[in-house]
Structure formats: structure tokens, C-alpha cells
N, C-alpha and C positions, 0 to 999 in steps of 0.2 A: 602403572596400572595398563592390562593390555588392552585393547578393542579391536572388536572386528574386524577393522581396516586396515593392522598393523596384518592379522593371517591374508591378509587379500596383498601386499604389497602397497597397500598405500600410505601411507605418512606425509604426516607435515608438524615439522619442530623450528626449531630460530632459525636453526644454518639448514632448511632444505622448505621447498615453496611445493606441497606436496602437490597443491592444483593446474601447477604449471604444467605438468604433460596433458591433466586432463583439458587444460585448456585448448593444448598443440592439437587436439585428437578432437575438440569441436572447433574447431579454425579450420582444420583441412577437410570436416566434412557438412563446413557449411551450418554448424548448429548452436543451437540459442542456449542458455544455460537459463534453469529455472533456480532461482534459492528462497526457498523458506525461509521462514523469520523474523521479515523486512522490522516485524516490531520490538524485536528483543532486544533490549538498550542494558547496557554494562550494569547502569545503577539499580538492575530488578537485578544482579543475579546475588547468589549468597558469597558474601565475602568469601568463604573458605573454599566455592569450585574453580578459585583462579583460574574462572573463564570471559572469555571475552564477545560476545556472539556479535560486539562491533567492531571490535578486530577482525572477526575472522570475516563478517561479511566487506567490509574497505578491501583483505587482500587476497579475496574472490574475484572482485569486482575490480581490482587493479593487475589481477594478472589477467580477466577475460579479457579488458580492454587494453591489455598489451596486446596480445594477441588477435581485436577484430570481434573477440566471440561477445553479442550480442549478449544484454543479461537482463530476465523477466523478473519481476518477483511476486511473493505471494506474503502473506500473513500466518499467522498460527495459529491468533488467541483472536480474537475481542476486543477493540480498542488501543491504544498506541500511534493511534493517528501521528502524535509529532514526531514519532522516531519512524517510521514511511516518510513521512514528507523526508525530512533530514536525508532520509538513505538513497527517497527520487531523486531528490534534488543535491545533493551531493558535490563533490569530486569527480565522482565518476557517477552520475547523472545512470539513472535501470529505464529501459526502452517498455518497458510493457508491466503493469500488472494487475492483479488478480488478490479482486477481495472477498476472503472467504469468509464462514460466518456471517453470515445471513438470516436471521430465524427474527421471534419474534421481537430480542430484546433493539435489533438492526432496525426495525422502523415504527419502535418506538418513540412518540416525541420528546424523550426525556437526550434519546442517543442519534435522533433521522438529523435535527438539524445540523450539530457537529459534524457526521460525514458530511453533511451538502457543503459548509462553511470548508472544510476539510479539503473536497472537489474544487470545488471553485479555488480556492487558495494555492492551487495545485498549477491554472492556466492563468487566473483574472484576480492580480493581491488584491482590487481593491472590487467594490461592485458597480457594476452598472447601473448608470440613472433608472433603468426598467428593474432592479432587484431594489433598490429603495422606496422606500414607501411614500407613499403619496402624500402630500400637507394636503391634496384636496379632499375636501369631503365627496364624495363620487353619487351620486342619487340613484334608487332601485327602485324595484317596482317589480311586481311581481302580477303576473299573468299565464291565467285559467290554459292549461289546455289538451284538457278535455271534460267530460261531462264528471270525472271526482270531481267532488268540492275538496280534496285534501292531498289533489297530483300538482303543485303551482311550479310555471318555468321560473326559478330569476333571476335578472339579466341588470346590469348594472354598467 
């Protein structure tokens, strides 16, 4: 099936790396490439699509690495944090990642803790002692800060 990339002169086959010329041009012009779809995995593709987003990303990353082109990544949908992490820290790690889709669900109590853990795991595999729950019971007191009896500052 023909796609718009064929008439434009760009094609990528098993015997021809279509990204080679692109990476060469980016390297000559000191450009960085931004790859969307860092959250896509082969596992979630329809079987009959014969599509492998993981192989495509790996091919582009390897080609860019060969030519010294820095790679940045983006996600296409919310979720897919483990796949993003795999692509960021894999054989050809990326230099920069932009997380898109920061809507109401992103900041919800159901999602935000997993995103926080994802970010922490990129640079800090284990929790820092400051992040661990304290075993001591901390005393707290309430201090009245204004003449309004309903406004209090709580300290620990």
C-alpha cells in the first residue's frame, strides 16, 4: 500500500534504511530529532497490522546514534510509562523527553503517584531516606493566625 512518504521520495524497507539520509542531514545541521510514540509497544498493536513501533523506534535511535544526532522523545497518549522508561533507558538512551497529555486525570490521586514513581525511577532507583514514611509520630499543633477563628496554620 502506498503512503504519502513514497511520493515524497522517502521509503524504509528491510533492505534500505530510510532514516539514514535524514540522520545524516540532521547531523550536518546540528539538529536534534524528536520522536513521538515512545509509549507505543508491539504488544498493543493489532496482529494483522504487521507493525512494530518498537522496532521502528530502535531503528531510528540506532541510526541517529550512529550519526551523532541527539534524540528527544514524546508520548502519544497517557499511560505507557513502563514502555517510555524502556525506550528512554534502553540500548540507545534518549537525551530529553516531553510528557504530553497532562489533563485532569494526570493529576488525579489514581495516576499522579505512578507518574511520580516513574520520574523518580529514571534517576533514583531506590527511594531516598527523605522520601520514606517516618516511623516516628510527629507532634503537631494548630496556631491561630488571625482574628478569624476558622483560619489556622498547622505545623508539624
